[in-house]
C-alpha positions in Angstrom: 119.1 4.8 103.9 117.5 8.3 103.8 120.5 9.7 105.7 122.9 8.3 103.1 120.8 9.9 100.4 121.0 13.2 102.3 124.8 12.9 102.4 124.9 12.2 98.7 122.8 15.3 98.0 125.2 17.3 100.1 128.1 16.1 98.1 126.4 17.0 94.9 125.8 20.6 96.1 129.4 20.8 97.2 131.0 19.2 94.1 128.8 21.3 91.7 130.0 24.5 93.3 133.7 23.5 93.4 133.9 22.2 89.9 131.7 24.8 88.2 132.9 27.9 90.1 136.5 27.0 91.1 137.9 29.8 89.0 135.5 32.4 90.2 135.9 32.3 94.0 135.8 35.7 95.5 138.8 36.8 97.6 136.4 38.5 99.9 134.1 35.8 101.1 131.6 38.1 102.7 131.0 41.0 100.4 130.1 41.0 96.7 129.0 44.3 95.0 126.8 44.9 91.9 127.4 41.4 90.3 124.3 39.3 90.1 121.5 39.5 87.5 117.7 39.1 88.2 117.7 35.3 87.9 120.5 34.8 90.4 119.2 37.5 92.7 115.7 36.1 92.7 116.8 32.5 93.3 119.1 33.6 96.1 116.5 35.8 97.9 113.9 33.0 97.6 116.2 30.1 98.7 117.6 32.1 101.6 114.1 33.0 102.8 112.6 29.6 102.4 114.4 27.4 104.9 113.1 24.2 106.3 111.0 26.2 108.7 108.3 26.4 106.0 107.7 22.7 106.3 107.0 23.0 110.0 106.0 26.5 111.2 103.2 27.7 108.7 101.3 24.4 108.9 101.8 24.2 112.7 100.5 27.8 113.1 97.5 26.9 110.9 96.3 24.2 113.3 95.4 26.8 116.0 95.2 30.1 114.1 93.4 28.9 111.0 93.3 31.0 107.8 94.5 34.1 109.8 97.8 32.4 110.5 98.0 31.0 106.9 97.6 34.4 105.4 99.6 36.2 108.1 102.5 33.8 107.8 102.6 34.1 104.0 102.4 37.9 104.1 105.0 37.9 106.9 107.4 35.8 104.9 107.0 38.0 101.8 106.7 41.5 103.4 110.4 41.9 104.3 111.3 41.7 100.7 108.9 44.5 99.8 110.5 46.6 102.5 113.9 45.8 101.2 112.9 47.3 97.8 112.8 50.7 99.5 115.5 50.1 102.2 117.8 48.5 99.7 117.7 51.3 97.1 118.2 53.8 99.9 121.2 52.2 101.5 122.8 51.4 98.1 122.6 55.1 97.4 123.4 56.6 100.8 125.8 54.0 102.1 127.4 52.6 98.9 130.5 51.4 100.7 128.7 49.5 103.4 128.1 45.7 103.4 125.2 45.3 105.8 122.9 46.8 108.5 125.7 47.1 111.0 127.9 49.0 108.5 125.1 51.5 107.8 124.6 52.0 111.5 128.3 52.5 112.0 128.4 55.1 109.3 125.5 56.9 111.0 126.3 56.4 114.7 129.8 54.9 115.1 131.2 51.6 116.2 129.6 51.2 119.6 126.0 50.9 118.2 127.3 48.9 115.2 128.6 46.3 117.6 125.2 46.2 119.3 123.5 45.6 116.0 126.0 42.8 115.2 125.2 41.1 118.6 121.4 41.4 118.0 121.9 40.0 114.5 124.0 37.2 115.8 121.4 36.3 118.4 118.6 36.2 115.8 120.6 34.3 113.2 121.8 31.8 115.8 118.2 31.1 116.9 117.2 30.8 113.2 120.1 28.4 112.6 119.2 26.3 115.7 115.5 26.1 114.6 116.5 25.1 111.0 118.7 22.3 112.1 116.3 21.2 114.8 113.6 21.0 112.1 115.6 18.8 109.8 116.6 16.6 112.7 112.9 16.2 113.7 112.1 15.3 110.2 114.6 12.5 109.9 113.7 11.3 113.4 110.1 11.0 112.4 111.0 9.4 109.0 113.2 6.6 110.3 114.1 7.2 113.9 117.5 8.8 113.3 118.8 10.4 116.5 118.7 14.2 116.4 122.5 14.6 116.8 123.3 12.6 113.7 121.1 14.6 111.4 122.4 17.9 113.0 126.0 16.9 112.6 125.6 15.8 108.9 123.8 18.9 107.8 126.2 21.3 109.5 129.2 19.5 108.0 127.7 19.5 104.5 127.1 23.3 104.7 130.6 23.9 106.0 132.1 21.9 103.2 131.3 24.6 100.6 130.6 27.7 102.7 134.1 27.9 104.2 135.6 27.3 100.8 133.6 29.7 98.7 131.9 32.1 101.1 129.1 34.3 99.8 129.8 33.3 96.2 129.2 29.6 97.2 126.0 30.3 99.0 124.5 32.4 96.1 125.5 29.8 93.5 124.1 26.8 95.4 121.0 28.9 96.1 120.3 28.6 92.4 120.5 24.8 92.4 118.4 24.6 95.6 115.8 27.1 94.1 115.3 24.8 91.1 114.7 21.8 93.4 112.4 23.7 95.7 110.1 25.1 93.0 110.0 21.8 91.1 109.2 19.7 94.2 106.6 22.1 95.5 104.8 21.9 92.1 104.9 18.1 92.3 103.5 18.1 95.9 100.6 20.3 94.9 99.2 17.4 92.9 99.7 14.9 95.8 97.7 16.8 98.4 94.0 15.7 98.7 92.4 19.1 98.4 89.1 17.6 97.1 88.8 15.2 100.0 89.4 18.2 102.3 86.7 20.2 100.6 84.2 17.3 100.9 84.9 16.9 104.7 81.9 19.0 105.8 82.0 17.6 109.4 85.5 19.0 109.9 84.5 22.3 108.5 81.5 22.6 110.8 83.5 21.4 113.9 86.3 23.8 113.2 84.4 26.7 111.7 86.4 29.2 113.8 89.5 28.4 111.7 87.8 29.6 108.6 85.6 32.5 110.0 87.0 35.7 108.6 84.8 37.6 111.1 86.7 36.0 113.9 88.8 38.7 115.6 91.2 36.1 117.0 91.9 34.8 113.5 92.9 38.2 112.2 95.0 39.1 115.3 97.0 35.8 115.1 97.6 36.4 111.4 98.7 40.0 112.1 101.0 38.6 114.8 103.0 36.6 112.3 103.0 39.5 109.8 104.6 41.8 112.3 107.0 39.3 113.8 108.4 37.9 110.6 108.6 41.2 108.8 110.6 43.1 111.5 112.8 40.1 112.4 114.2 39.8 108.9 115.7 43.3 109.0 118.4 41.8 111.3 119.2 39.0 108.9 122.6 39.9 107.5 122.2 37.5 104.6 119.5 39.7 103.2 121.7 42.7 103.3 124.6 40.9 101.6 122.2 40.1 98.7 121.0 43.7 98.5 124.5 44.9 97.7 125.2 41.8 95.5 122.5 42.7 93.0 123.8 44.2 89.8 121.9 47.5 90.1 118.8 49.1 91.6 116.5 47.9 88.9 117.7 44.3 89.2 117.3 44.5 93.0 113.7 45.8 92.7 112.5 43.3 90.1 114.1 40.3 91.8 112.6 41.3 95.1 109.1 41.7 93.6 109.3 38.3 91.9 110.7 36.7 95.1 107.8 38.2 97.1 105.2 36.5 94.9 107.0 33.2 94.9 107.5 33.1 98.7 103.9 34.2 99.4 102.5 31.4 97.2 104.7 28.7 98.6 104.2 29.6 102.3 100.4 30.0 101.7 100.2 26.6 100.1 102.1 24.9 102.9 100.1 26.7 105.6 96.8 25.8 104.0 98.0 22.2 103.6 98.2 22.2 107.4 94.4 22.6 107.6 94.1 19.7 105.1 96.3 17.6 107.3 94.5 18.1 110.6 91.2 17.2 108.8 92.6 13.8 107.9 95.1 12.9 110.7 95.5 13.1 114.4 98.5 15.3 115.0 100.6 14.7 118.1 103.4 17.1 117.2 102.2 20.3 115.5 105.7 20.7 113.9 105.0 17.6 111.8 101.6 18.7 110.5 102.6 19.1 106.9 104.9 16.1 106.9 102.1 13.9 108.2 100.0 14.8 105.2 102.0 12.4 103.1 101.4 9.4 105.1 104.6 9.6 105.9 105.4 8.4 103.5 103.5 5.8 101.5 106.1 5.1 98.9 109.9 5.2 98.7 109.6 7.6 95.8 107.7 10.2 97.9 110.2 9.6 100.7 113.2 10.6 98.5 111.3 13.5 97.0 110.8 14.8 100.5 114.4 14.2 101.4 115.5 16.3 98.4 113.1 19.0 99.4 114.3 18.9 103.0 118.0 19.1 101.9 117.4 21.9 99.5 115.4 23.9 102.0 117.7 23.5 105.0 120.9 24.0 103.1 119.6 27.0 101.3 119.0 28.8 104.6 121.8 27.5 106.8 124.6 28.1 104.3 123.4 31.8 104.1 123.2 31.9 107.9 126.6 30.4 108.5 128.2 32.7 106.0 126.4 35.7 107.5 127.3 34.7 111.0 130.9 34.2 110.0 130.9 37.6 108.4 129.6 39.2 111.6 132.1 37.4 113.7 134.9 38.6 111.4 133.6 42.2 111.7 133.7 42.0 115.5 137.1 40.4 115.4 138.6 43.2 113.3 137.1 45.8 115.6 138.9 44.3 118.6 142.1 43.5 116.7 142.0 39.8 117.1 144.2 37.7 114.8 142.4 36.7 111.6 143.6 33.1 112.1 141.4 32.9 115.2 138.2 33.5 113.2 137.9 29.9 112.0 138.1 28.7 115.6 135.5 31.2 116.7 133.0 30.0 114.1 133.8 26.3 114.8 133.2 26.7 118.6 130.0 28.6 117.8 128.8 25.8 115.5 129.6 23.2 118.2 127.3 25.1 120.5 124.6 25.3 117.7 125.0 21.5 117.2 124.4 20.7 120.9 121.4 23.0 121.1 119.8 21.8 117.8 120.1 18.1 119.0 117.6 18.7 121.8 114.4 18.6 119.6 113.0 21.9 120.8 109.7 23.3 119.5 110.7 24.9 116.2 107.9 27.5 116.1 108.5 28.7 119.7 112.2 29.0 119.1 111.5 31.2 116.1 109.1 33.3 118.2 111.8 34.1 120.7 114.0 35.4 117.9 111.1 37.4 116.6 110.5 39.0 120.1 114.1 40.2 120.4 114.1 41.8 116.9 110.7 43.4 117.2 111.6 45.0 120.5 114.8 46.6 119.1 114.2 47.3 115.4 112.4 50.7 115.4 115.0 53.0 116.9 117.7 51.6 114.6 115.5 51.8 111.5 114.4 55.4 112.3 118.1 56.4 113.0 119.2 54.8 109.7 116.8 57.0 107.8 118.2 60.1 109.4 115.8 60.5 112.3 117.4 62.8 114.9 118.1 60.3 117.7 121.2 59.8 119.9 123.1 56.6 120.7 122.1 57.0 124.4 118.4 57.2 123.4 118.6 54.1 121.3 120.2 52.1 124.1 117.5 53.3 126.6 114.6 52.7 124.2 116.0 49.2 123.3 116.4 48.1 126.9 113.0 49.3 128.0 111.2 47.8 124.9 112.9 44.5 125.3 112.0 44.4 129.0 108.4 45.1 128.2 108.3 42.4 125.5 109.8 39.8 127.9 107.1 40.6 130.5 104.3 40.1 128.0 105.7 37.2 126.0 103.9 33.9 126.7 105.4 30.6 127.9 105.5 27.6 125.6 101.8 26.8 126.5 100.8 30.3 125.4 98.6 30.5 128.4 100.8 32.4 130.9 103.4 35.2 131.0 105.5 37.0 133.6 103.2 40.0 133.7 100.1 38.1 134.7 101.6 35.1 136.4 104.4 36.6 138.4 103.6 40.3 138.7 99.9 39.7 138.9 99.2 42.6 136.5 96.1 41.7 134.4 95.2 43.7 131.4 92.3 42.2 129.4 93.6 42.7 125.8 97.1 41.6 126.7 95.9 38.6 128.6 93.7 37.5 125.6 96.4 38.1 123.0 99.7 37.6 124.7 101.8 36.8 121.7 100.4 39.6 119.6 100.8 42.1 122.4 104.4 41.0 123.1 105.3 42.1 119.5 103.0 45.1 119.0 103.2 46.8 122.4 107.1 47.1 122.4 107.0 48.4 118.8 104.4 51.1 119.7 106.2 51.8 123.0 109.6 52.3 121.3 108.0 54.5 118.6 106.3 56.8 121.1 109.3 56.8 123.4 111.5 57.8 120.4 109.2 60.7 119.6 109.1 61.9 123.2 112.8 61.7 123.7 113.5 63.6 120.4 111.0 66.3 121.5 112.5 66.7 125.0 116.1 66.1 123.9 116.7 63.4 126.5 
């Protein structure tokens, strides 16, 4: 029954776009310049950022990292938008004819490096898409035992039904509808969570004091891990760059990003903190379901359908952005290699079949996200420095990127977070890295790439 309700919601999103916007479809489905006001820009930035991952990842991270992860995840989700205030104004001025990160890099360095950026962006957005669809599939499997593949197929088809028709215009318009649902339902859920019962649970507070101890070094390092990871990763999200150029002017962009930052921080903090409430009341078998478990799940049909609306709004708000952004990147590559434009639709459909297969496996959502974070953190600094006019060559960027990624892979922990290649296979044991594998796998490559960039510039390598 809940699956049928999900399909109905999808049809509502699609029909609302087709009927209300049928005369305003953009001929260019991937680029819109200087069009949207503060309200549309804010709703689009928030909806695109707040995918279904917020139901799973922040609460799951809170179960082992406590308040450090709660604050770190909230700051990490919000911080990219703060960076985009400065980056966005800069690229709109210096690269007014560009449409994304890859275009800016092409203008600065040429096509070769631009294609590399597109490939990295596609890898990140693909992992993001798989994680989002996996999350919604896990939710419906937990709710009523629906097989993962059924939920995956339905949500992909719903998004395709309006994204392929309307492109970027469709995703931004439906973002507004989804934004209204997301804000309204989150406000409703605030009053359903037993915060008072949690505050009175002194035995849990005593037994798990490390989760609330702000003098705990581990707590702050885990929080900083998510801040670094999520912040740098979002610079490779093409959907964010599309919205930077779609804002009406620089002032509209800045104001909408500030408002979006505040909204995103509050929502992610609320859901992360709710994860602590959940583990104080329930035994959690699957950390991904920490927040969902908080609602019983779910003691009444009304709450069930409220959650289904929230789930549909969150997942569609992010995957429609991702599908359009991925399609845009595929088209860019296709044009560069002179493929027939008629082949693009087949490329995207084959790609989505692969996404469907992978997202039907029920992988750990948080760990999947962390893999994408690793790739982006290892590669972002040379590109970002080059974008802002730093004197660095294409050869240097490739060398730094390869070495940084290799270092990150050696340090990155396995799904149990207890082993990595460096200590387990190479038998290299460094105390700090062994104690904070995940944090080190993000921070060390970033510092390494920065130092290497400065050394190469100085020696003219």
